[in-house]
C-alpha positions in Angstrom: 60.3 92.7 162.1 57.8 94.1 159.4 61.1 95.2 157.4 62.6 91.7 157.4 59.3 90.1 156.2 59.1 92.7 153.3 62.6 91.9 152.5 62.1 88.1 152.4 58.9 88.5 150.5 60.9 90.8 147.9 63.8 88.0 147.7 61.0 85.3 147.2 59.3 87.3 144.4 62.6 87.9 142.6 63.7 84.3 143.0 60.4 83.0 141.7 60.7 85.1 138.6 64.5 84.2 138.1 64.2 80.3 138.5 61.7 80.1 135.3 64.1 82.3 133.4 67.1 80.0 134.4 65.1 76.9 133.5 64.3 78.0 130.2 67.8 78.9 129.6 69.0 75.6 130.5 66.3 73.9 128.5 67.2 76.1 125.4 70.9 75.2 125.7 70.1 71.6 126.3 67.8 71.6 123.3 70.2 73.5 121.0 72.2 70.4 120.0 69.1 68.5 119.2 67.8 71.4 117.0 71.1 71.7 115.2 71.2 67.9 114.7 67.6 68.0 113.2 68.7 70.9 111.0 71.8 69.0 109.8 69.7 66.0 109.0 67.2 67.9 107.0 69.9 69.7 104.9 72.2 66.7 105.0 72.2 63.5 103.1 69.7 61.4 101.5 69.3 57.8 102.3 71.2 54.9 100.5 69.1 53.7 97.5 69.9 50.8 95.3 68.9 47.1 94.7 70.0 43.7 95.5 69.2 40.5 93.5 69.7 36.8 94.2 69.7 33.5 92.2 70.0 30.0 93.3 70.2 26.7 91.4 70.6 22.9 92.4 70.5 19.6 90.3 70.2 16.1 91.7 70.2 12.6 89.8 72.8 12.1 87.2 74.4 15.3 88.3 74.7 16.9 91.7 75.3 20.6 91.3 74.5 23.7 93.2 75.2 27.5 92.4 74.5 30.8 93.7 74.6 34.5 92.3 74.0 37.7 93.9 74.7 41.3 93.3 74.4 44.7 95.0 74.4 48.2 93.7 73.5 51.2 95.9 74.5 54.8 95.9 74.0 58.0 98.2 73.9 61.5 97.0 74.6 64.4 99.3 73.4 67.9 99.4 76.6 69.0 98.1 76.3 67.2 94.8 78.8 64.7 95.9 78.1 61.0 95.4 79.0 57.7 97.2 78.4 54.4 95.4 79.1 50.7 95.9 78.8 48.0 93.3 79.4 44.3 94.0 78.8 40.8 92.9 79.5 37.1 93.8 79.1 33.9 91.8 79.6 30.4 93.0 79.1 26.9 91.5 80.1 23.5 93.0 79.5 19.9 91.7 80.0 16.6 93.6 82.3 15.3 90.9 84.6 18.3 90.4 84.2 20.2 93.7 84.1 24.2 93.3 84.2 25.1 89.7 83.3 28.8 90.0 83.7 31.2 92.7 84.1 34.9 91.7 83.6 37.9 93.7 83.9 41.8 93.0 83.7 44.8 94.9 84.0 48.8 93.9 83.3 51.7 95.9 83.6 55.1 94.4 83.4 58.6 95.9 82.5 61.5 93.5 83.3 65.3 94.2 81.1 67.5 92.3 82.7 70.4 90.4 79.4 71.4 88.7 76.2 69.8 87.8 77.8 67.8 85.2 81.5 67.1 86.1 83.1 65.6 89.2 86.4 64.2 90.4 86.2 60.8 91.7 88.5 58.3 93.8 87.8 54.5 93.5 88.9 51.3 94.9 88.4 47.9 93.8 88.8 44.1 94.6 88.3 41.1 92.4 89.0 37.4 92.9 88.4 34.4 90.5 88.9 30.8 91.3 88.4 29.6 87.8 91.0 32.1 86.4 93.6 31.3 89.2 93.2 35.0 90.2 93.6 35.3 94.0 93.3 39.0 94.3 93.4 42.0 91.9 93.0 45.2 93.8 93.3 48.9 92.4 93.2 52.4 93.7 92.7 55.4 91.3 91.6 59.0 90.9 90.4 60.7 87.8 87.7 63.0 86.2 84.0 62.2 85.3 81.6 63.9 83.1 77.9 63.5 82.6 77.5 63.6 78.7 73.7 63.3 78.4 71.2 63.5 81.4 67.4 63.3 80.5 64.4 62.1 82.5 64.8 58.6 80.8 68.3 58.4 79.8 71.9 58.9 81.2 75.5 58.6 80.0 78.5 59.5 81.8 82.1 58.9 81.1 85.4 58.6 83.3 89.1 58.8 82.7 92.0 58.5 85.4 94.9 56.8 86.6 94.9 53.7 88.7 97.7 51.5 90.7 96.8 47.7 90.0 98.2 45.1 91.9 97.6 41.3 90.9 98.3 38.1 92.7 97.4 34.4 91.7 97.0 31.3 93.5 99.0 28.8 91.7 100.9 30.7 89.1 102.7 33.0 91.3 105.3 33.9 88.7 102.3 35.8 86.9 102.1 38.3 90.0 102.4 41.8 88.8 101.8 45.5 90.1 101.7 48.5 87.8 100.3 51.9 87.0 97.3 52.0 84.7 95.2 54.1 82.9 91.5 53.9 83.3 88.5 54.6 81.0 84.8 53.7 81.9 81.3 54.6 80.8 77.9 54.1 82.6 74.5 54.2 80.6 71.1 53.8 81.8 68.0 53.9 80.0 64.4 53.7 81.5 62.5 52.3 78.7 59.4 52.6 80.6 58.2 52.7 84.1 58.7 49.0 84.6 61.6 48.2 82.3 65.0 49.5 82.7 68.3 48.9 80.8 71.9 49.2 82.2 75.2 49.0 80.5 78.7 49.8 82.3 82.3 49.0 81.1 85.8 49.6 82.4 89.0 49.5 80.5 92.4 49.2 82.6 95.6 49.5 80.5 99.1 49.3 81.9 101.4 52.2 81.3 104.5 50.4 81.3 103.2 47.3 78.9 100.5 48.0 76.4 99.8 44.4 76.4 98.8 44.2 79.9 95.1 45.3 79.5 91.8 44.0 81.0 88.1 44.9 80.9 84.8 44.3 82.3 81.5 45.1 80.8 78.2 44.6 82.7 74.7 44.5 80.9 71.4 44.2 82.6 67.6 44.6 82.1 65.4 44.9 85.1 61.6 44.5 85.3 59.7 46.1 88.0 57.1 43.6 89.3 56.0 45.4 92.3 56.9 48.7 94.3 60.1 46.9 95.9 60.4 43.5 93.8 62.1 43.2 90.3 63.4 40.5 87.9 66.8 40.9 86.2 68.5 39.5 83.5 72.2 40.3 83.1 75.3 39.4 81.2 79.1 40.1 82.7 81.7 39.8 80.1 85.2 40.0 81.1 88.5 40.2 79.2 92.0 39.9 80.3 94.8 40.1 77.7 97.4 38.7 80.1 95.8 36.0 82.0 97.3 33.4 84.3 99.2 30.6 82.7 96.6 28.1 81.3 93.7 30.5 81.7 91.8 31.8 78.7 91.4 35.7 77.9 87.5 35.8 78.0 84.7 34.9 80.3 81.1 35.4 80.1 78.4 35.1 82.9 74.7 35.0 82.3 72.2 35.4 85.1 68.6 35.5 85.6 67.7 36.7 89.4 65.0 38.3 91.5 65.7 41.3 93.5 64.5 44.1 95.7 64.9 47.8 95.8 65.5 50.0 98.7 
């Protein structure tokens, strides 16, 4: 009996020691994914950073008009040096007499794969629609090479060159629908004039490889003034040129904007 008691006591002591060890192992195994996830977040990507602006207008009395403009620009840079960016804008104007006279929307997303500190490959997708030019949809997919020409604390200039596939469809003049391979060239310039004032200028040129007359371009110029830590005022100019517009439409369009926005 004494022997049995001693055996049971020994087994109990061993079990008492083994249970905490097993518990720690289980907790460690359970916590391992959480630790790995936290480490991945620490060494992973930054948050999206950018700005959004909005402008509204309305008239009453002899004229009844309302309008709206908004744009979005944001980017996310990864630890690897890769970068993902999104740029879009939307413009709308309507009058009681003429109905909707302007409805323009544009969207662009681009992913950059870093080669070194100043060069990168890129893939880009765009979509545009413009009621006032009869453009139902113009979309493109492209790839190419980009290079940062100058990068200083207050100034940056980069250029890109590549190839794109462009597809155009029109609402009324469907005979003008087209699809073609295109060359693409663009530049992007930013200048921080001061801690509060910033200038931006970007331009893109698409030119058909089959028909040199089939060329289109867009230039976006803007000045932003930082009013508070998160709030800004913006004045902008969007210039668009299409050498082969839909029948009855002009080649050039200008959009001038003054808006308020927020950074994030």
